[in-house]
N, C-alpha and C positions, 0 to 999 in steps of 0.2 A: 156191487153190491157184496160182492167177496171178501173184496180187500177191506171193507170198513167195520165186516167180521171178523173178518183176519184180527188188522188194527184195535177191536172193541177189547177180543179173546185174551189179547198179548197182553193190552192196557192192565184187565182185568187178574191175569196173571202175577202183574208186575207187581200191582199192588198188594194183594197175599201174601206172595214173597217178603214184598219189604215189610210189611206189618209181620209176620213171624218173626223175622231177623230183632228188630227192634225189642223183644220178650225185654221185660223187664231183670234184674240181675240184684239180691239182696245180698249182702255179704256182712261176718260180724268182723269191724276190723281187730278187734280184741284178739280175737284167732289166727290174724295171718301170722304166716309161722317168717322167721326171715331166709328157710329156704328158698318160700312159697313166694316173696319180695323179688329175691336176688332173682330166680329165675323166671320173675313178670308170671307164675301160674295163676295167677288172681285177679291183678289190673293191673295198668302201668303203675311203675313207680311213682309219680310225677304226680300221680293222681292221688294213692293215695297221702304221700306228702305233702297235699297242698289239703286232703280231706282231714289229718293229722293235725297238720297249723291251722285251720280253722278252730279245733277242741280243743287241743289248749288255748286258742286264742277266748274262744268263747270262757272256759272254764276260770279264766284268769280275769274275764271282763274288760279285756280287750278288744278297740274295732279295729285296728290298722293292721298292715302287714309289710312290714319290710321285705320288698323281695329277695333280695341279693342275701341277707341272712336265712328266708326259708331255700332259698338254693343249697346254701351252705349247709345248713341242719339234712334235708336232703339230703344230700353228700357224704358228709358225715354218718348218716342213718344207715344207708347202702353199704358203707366201708364197713360199718360196724359188723353188719349182718352177713360180710361173706367172710368171717372171721368166727363167730360167734355163733351161738343156735340157740331159742328160744323165741318170742314174739315179736314182731315189728313195736308195739308197745312199750316193751322191757328195756328195744335197742332205742326207744324217744330217752326213757327214761334216764339210761344210762349217760347217755352222750351228750342228751339237750336239758336234759332237767335240771342241773345246776343253773343254766342261764334264765329258768323262771324265777 
């Protein structure tokens, strides 16, 4: 009986801990700086690149994704951000904007 009680207490603790760790974070992508992107202070840069790709595709009413182009654009934006200040959205406009 004691082991069963300990197991249930452990399970309850694990469930409580996992729900606390799953807290949702909201980020205003327009405010992410190049420095935050390169230092990975906000999120994984690849996740940001995927979101930005969807954002700009939505603005163009485009429903397809060229995965290789997405990877190349993400690489260009990261490279731009290494040597320039500003926001990630400005970096996208500077580097990839002409391709739209």
